[in-house]
C-alpha positions in Angstrom: 128.4 56.6 34.4 131.1 56.9 36.9 130.9 60.7 36.9 127.3 60.5 37.4 127.7 58.1 40.4 130.5 60.4 41.8 128.3 63.3 41.6 125.4 61.4 43.3 127.6 60.4 46.2 128.8 63.8 46.6 125.4 65.2 46.7 124.4 62.6 49.3 127.7 63.5 51.3 126.9 67.0 51.3 123.1 66.5 52.2 124.0 64.3 55.3 124.9 66.9 57.7 122.0 69.1 56.8 119.7 66.0 57.4 121.4 65.4 60.6 120.8 68.8 61.8 116.9 68.8 61.1 115.0 70.3 64.1 113.0 67.1 64.2 115.9 64.7 64.8 116.1 63.0 68.1 118.2 64.7 70.7 117.3 62.2 73.6 115.2 59.0 74.2 113.6 58.2 77.3 112.9 54.3 77.5 111.5 54.1 73.9 110.1 57.7 73.7 112.0 60.4 71.4 112.5 63.9 72.3 113.4 66.0 69.3 115.5 69.1 68.8 112.2 71.2 68.0 110.8 70.0 71.2 113.8 71.4 73.1 114.0 74.5 71.2 110.4 75.4 71.7 110.5 74.7 75.5 113.7 76.8 75.7 111.9 79.6 74.0 109.0 79.4 76.5 111.4 79.4 79.3 112.8 82.5 77.8 109.4 84.3 77.7 109.1 83.3 81.5 112.5 85.2 82.1 114.2 82.0 83.5 117.8 82.6 84.0 120.6 80.1 83.3 121.1 77.7 80.3 117.7 77.3 78.9 118.2 74.6 76.5 119.7 72.4 79.1 116.8 73.0 81.4 114.2 72.5 78.6 115.8 69.1 77.9 115.9 68.0 81.7 112.2 69.0 82.0 111.1 67.3 78.7 112.9 64.0 80.0 111.2 64.3 83.4 107.8 64.8 81.5 108.4 61.7 79.5 108.8 59.7 82.6 105.8 61.3 84.3 103.4 60.8 81.2 104.7 57.2 81.0 103.9 56.6 84.5 100.4 58.2 84.3 99.6 55.9 81.4 100.7 53.0 83.3 98.2 54.1 86.1 95.3 54.4 83.6 95.3 58.2 84.1 94.1 60.4 81.3 93.9 64.2 81.1 90.5 65.7 79.5 90.4 68.6 77.2 88.6 70.5 79.8 91.3 70.0 82.2 94.0 71.3 79.8 91.8 74.3 79.0 91.2 75.1 82.7 95.0 74.5 83.4 96.1 76.9 80.6 93.6 79.6 82.0 94.9 79.1 85.4 98.6 79.5 84.3 97.9 82.5 82.1 96.1 84.0 85.0 99.5 84.1 87.0 100.5 86.8 84.6 97.0 88.7 84.7 96.2 87.5 81.2 93.5 85.3 79.8 94.5 82.3 77.9 94.3 84.0 74.3 96.5 86.9 75.3 99.0 84.6 77.0 99.1 82.4 73.8 99.5 85.5 71.6 102.4 86.6 73.8 104.1 83.2 73.4 103.6 83.2 69.7 105.3 86.6 69.6 108.4 84.9 70.6 107.9 81.8 68.3 106.3 79.4 70.8 103.6 77.1 69.3 100.4 76.9 71.3 100.9 73.1 71.2 104.1 73.5 73.2 102.1 75.4 76.0 99.3 72.7 75.9 102.0 69.9 76.2 103.5 71.7 79.3 100.1 72.2 81.0 98.9 68.6 80.1 102.1 67.0 81.6 101.8 68.9 84.9 98.3 67.7 85.2 99.0 64.1 84.5 101.7 64.2 87.0 99.7 65.7 89.8 97.0 63.1 89.2 99.6 60.3 89.2 101.0 61.5 92.5 97.5 61.7 93.9 96.8 58.1 92.7 100.0 56.8 94.3 99.8 58.5 97.6 96.0 59.2 98.3 95.3 58.2 101.8 99.2 57.5 102.6 100.0 61.2 103.7 98.9 61.9 107.1 100.4 64.2 109.9 99.9 63.2 113.5 98.7 65.7 116.0 102.1 65.8 117.9 103.7 67.0 114.7 100.9 69.7 114.2 101.8 70.8 118.0 105.5 71.0 117.1 104.8 73.0 114.2 102.5 75.3 116.0 105.3 75.9 118.8 107.7 77.0 116.0 105.5 79.7 114.6 107.2 83.1 115.6 105.1 85.1 118.0 107.3 88.2 116.8 107.3 89.8 113.2 110.4 89.8 111.0 111.7 92.6 109.1 114.2 92.1 106.1 117.0 94.4 105.2 117.5 94.1 101.5 119.3 95.6 98.6 117.7 95.5 95.0 118.7 95.4 91.4 116.2 95.9 88.8 117.1 94.8 85.3 115.0 96.4 82.6 113.4 94.2 79.8 111.2 96.8 78.3 112.9 96.4 74.7 114.2 93.3 72.9 117.8 94.7 73.3 117.2 95.3 77.2 115.6 91.8 77.4 118.6 90.1 75.8 121.1 92.0 78.1 119.1 91.2 81.1 119.0 87.5 80.3 122.9 87.5 79.7 123.6 89.3 83.0 121.1 87.7 85.2 123.3 84.7 86.1 126.1 87.2 86.9 123.8 89.0 89.3 122.7 85.9 91.1 126.5 84.9 91.5 127.5 88.3 93.1 129.1 87.8 96.6 129.1 90.5 99.4 127.2 93.9 99.9 130.0 95.8 98.2 130.0 93.7 94.9 126.2 93.9 94.9 126.3 97.6 95.5 128.8 98.3 92.7 126.5 96.3 90.2 123.5 98.1 91.5 125.0 101.4 90.7 126.0 100.2 87.2 123.1 98.2 86.0 120.1 98.6 88.1 117.0 100.7 86.8 115.6 101.4 90.2 116.2 104.9 91.9 117.8 103.0 94.7 120.9 102.6 92.5 122.1 105.9 93.8 122.3 104.0 97.3 123.9 100.9 95.9 120.5 99.3 95.8 119.9 99.6 99.7 116.2 99.9 100.7 115.0 100.5 104.4 114.2 97.4 106.3 110.7 96.1 105.3 108.4 93.8 107.5 108.2 90.4 105.8 104.4 90.7 106.0 104.6 93.8 103.6 106.6 92.0 101.0 105.0 90.5 97.8 104.2 86.9 98.7 106.6 85.4 95.9 109.5 87.7 97.4 108.7 86.8 100.9 109.1 83.1 100.2 112.6 83.8 98.5 113.8 86.0 101.4 112.6 83.6 104.2 114.6 80.8 102.7 117.6 82.8 102.2 120.7 83.3 104.4 122.3 86.7 105.2 124.5 87.6 102.3 122.6 85.7 99.7 121.3 87.0 96.4 117.8 85.8 95.6 115.7 86.2 92.4 114.6 86.7 89.8 111.2 88.2 90.8 109.4 88.8 87.4 108.0 92.4 87.2 106.3 94.0 84.2 109.1 94.5 81.7 111.9 93.8 84.3 113.4 91.2 86.5 114.3 92.0 90.2 117.1 90.5 92.4 117.5 91.1 96.0 120.5 90.8 98.3 119.3 89.7 101.7 121.5 92.0 104.3 119.8 90.4 107.3 116.5 89.7 109.0 115.5 90.9 112.5 112.7 90.8 114.9 110.2 93.5 115.3 106.9 93.7 117.2 104.4 91.4 115.8 101.8 93.0 113.7 99.9 90.1 112.1 99.8 89.1 108.3 98.6 91.6 106.0 95.1 90.7 104.8 94.1 93.8 102.7 96.0 96.6 100.9 94.3 99.9 99.9 96.2 101.8 97.3 95.9 104.5 94.6 97.5 105.2 91.3 97.3 108.3 89.3 98.9 108.3 85.7 100.8 111.2 84.6 101.6 111.5 80.7 105.2 112.1 79.9 107.0 109.2 81.8 110.1 110.4 83.6 110.3 113.7 81.5 111.2 116.9 83.7 107.5 118.1 83.1 106.0 114.7 84.3 108.3 114.8 87.4 107.4 118.4 88.1 103.6 117.5 87.9 104.1 114.7 90.2 106.1 117.0 92.7 103.4 119.5 92.6 100.8 116.7 93.2 102.7 115.2 96.1 102.7 118.8 97.7 98.9 119.1 97.2 97.7 115.7 98.7 97.9 114.3 102.2 95.7 111.3 101.7 94.4 109.1 98.9 90.9 110.8 99.4 92.6 114.1 98.1 93.5 112.4 94.7 89.6 112.4 93.9 89.5 116.3 93.9 92.8 116.3 91.5 91.2 113.8 89.2 87.9 115.5 89.0 87.0 115.6 85.2 89.5 113.0 84.3 88.8 109.9 86.1 90.6 107.8 83.7 93.8 108.7 85.4 93.0 107.7 88.9 92.5 104.0 90.1 91.7 103.1 93.7 92.3 99.3 94.7 91.4 97.5 97.8 92.8 93.9 97.2 94.4 91.1 99.0 98.3 90.9 98.9 98.5 88.2 96.3 96.3 90.3 93.8 98.8 93.2 93.8 101.2 93.4 90.7 104.8 92.4 91.8 106.3 95.8 90.9 103.4 97.7 92.7 103.6 95.5 95.7 107.4 95.8 95.9 107.0 99.7 96.0 104.2 99.5 98.4 106.1 97.6 100.8 108.6 100.3 101.2 105.6 102.7 102.1 103.8 103.8 105.1 100.2 104.9 105.0 99.7 108.1 102.7 103.4 107.9 101.5 104.1 108.1 97.7 106.3 106.4 95.2 107.4 107.7 91.8 109.5 104.8 91.0 107.2 103.1 88.3 106.0 103.8 84.9 103.5 102.2 82.3 102.9 102.4 78.7 106.6 101.4 77.8 107.8 104.2 80.1 105.5 106.9 78.6 103.3 107.3 81.8 104.6 108.0 85.3 102.7 106.3 87.9 102.0 108.3 91.1 101.5 105.6 93.7 100.1 106.1 97.1 99.5 103.7 99.9 96.1 104.3 101.3 95.8 101.6 104.1 97.2 98.2 105.1 94.9 95.9 107.0 96.6 93.3 109.3 95.3 90.1 110.9 95.2 90.0 114.6 98.6 88.4 115.7 96.7 87.2 118.8 94.4 85.2 116.8 94.4 81.5 117.6 96.6 79.5 115.2 94.4 77.8 112.5 95.5 74.1 113.1 93.5 72.9 110.1 95.5 75.1 107.8 98.8 74.3 109.5 98.0 70.7 109.0 97.1 71.2 105.4 100.4 72.9 104.8 102.4 70.0 106.5 100.5 67.5 104.4 101.3 69.4 101.2 105.0 69.5 102.0 105.1 65.8 102.8 103.5 65.2 99.6 105.7 67.2 97.8 108.9 65.2 99.2 107.0 61.9 98.2 106.6 63.4 94.6 110.2 64.3 94.2 111.2 60.8 95.4 108.9 59.2 93.3 110.3 61.1 90.1 113.9 60.3 91.2 112.8 56.6 91.3 111.4 56.7 87.9 114.8 58.4 86.7 116.9 55.7 88.3 114.8 53.0 86.6 114.7 54.4 83.1 117.0 54.1 80.1 117.9 57.8 79.2 120.2 58.5 76.4 121.3 61.8 75.4 122.4 62.1 71.8 
């Protein structure tokens, strides 16, 4: 009997650590709501799919704690999120990656992220936005004097950014893992010499031969996401990452200088011509011959006669241009060509040509309604941050 009891105790002791390591064990409690290890793992996996740099598990736990607080507050206010709102929210989020919801969910599933994790993430965001609106509706106003001050601060000259770039490839699982590992090191680089040395060593861009340096680019030509990063940075600061297809981009802001005003870019007209073979000598030779034959985008129609699937012509707003194409177009003047990009996992070389870039008239009167709306949004965002900080301060949060 004693032997059997001892054996049972030994089995229970051996099972104890295994049970404690269950993925559904609590890793934190927020007031009386539990966060499990499984939820943290799922959110961290999703952040990995989004190419988020840094400690993904810590960021995942912090975000889940905030969402518990936000959902509790939304419930207190009697706010509910409908199925239709969640479906629309998932579609809108997937659209940021130029995918429909099914394709986006499939991409997440390929990295082990359950669709429920994505749904919960979207639902929490919707609930919080509704809670903020319920709390501050009618309380956010901007007096005309503040609009006047903001209008006077709008520069009447354009700005051009002098940048250096590092493009880290993520086109294979091995490259993606390496990029995730070294991304924090790139962000921590200090000084142009260190950035240039890193660019020569790890960047996948042709600019690596110049230490990542690219010619000054008008801010209005930059992709909107990159423009936002650059305008908030100080000279010498590294910004990023900017997600590209199968890559992450980082930029050193060498400086920002005034140039004659040209107005905001309203439309970009560009063409791409697909050349099989990727960056093989044969494909590059075909691209060089093509560059010698064409002077304008219109000439490409003659080249593509009988093979229309290889040529695409787009006339779109800046926000509709994929980030990697937008970044290359920003470096080009009308009728100039870039051969820096590939498609089909490197098997197709992209002959990219800027056809035209349309600008708004810089002398156009300032849109005061739009300016006021931006000021209201900024003030509401500040209120939301303070609102969440107050919820955190009043909560009982225990991290296991």
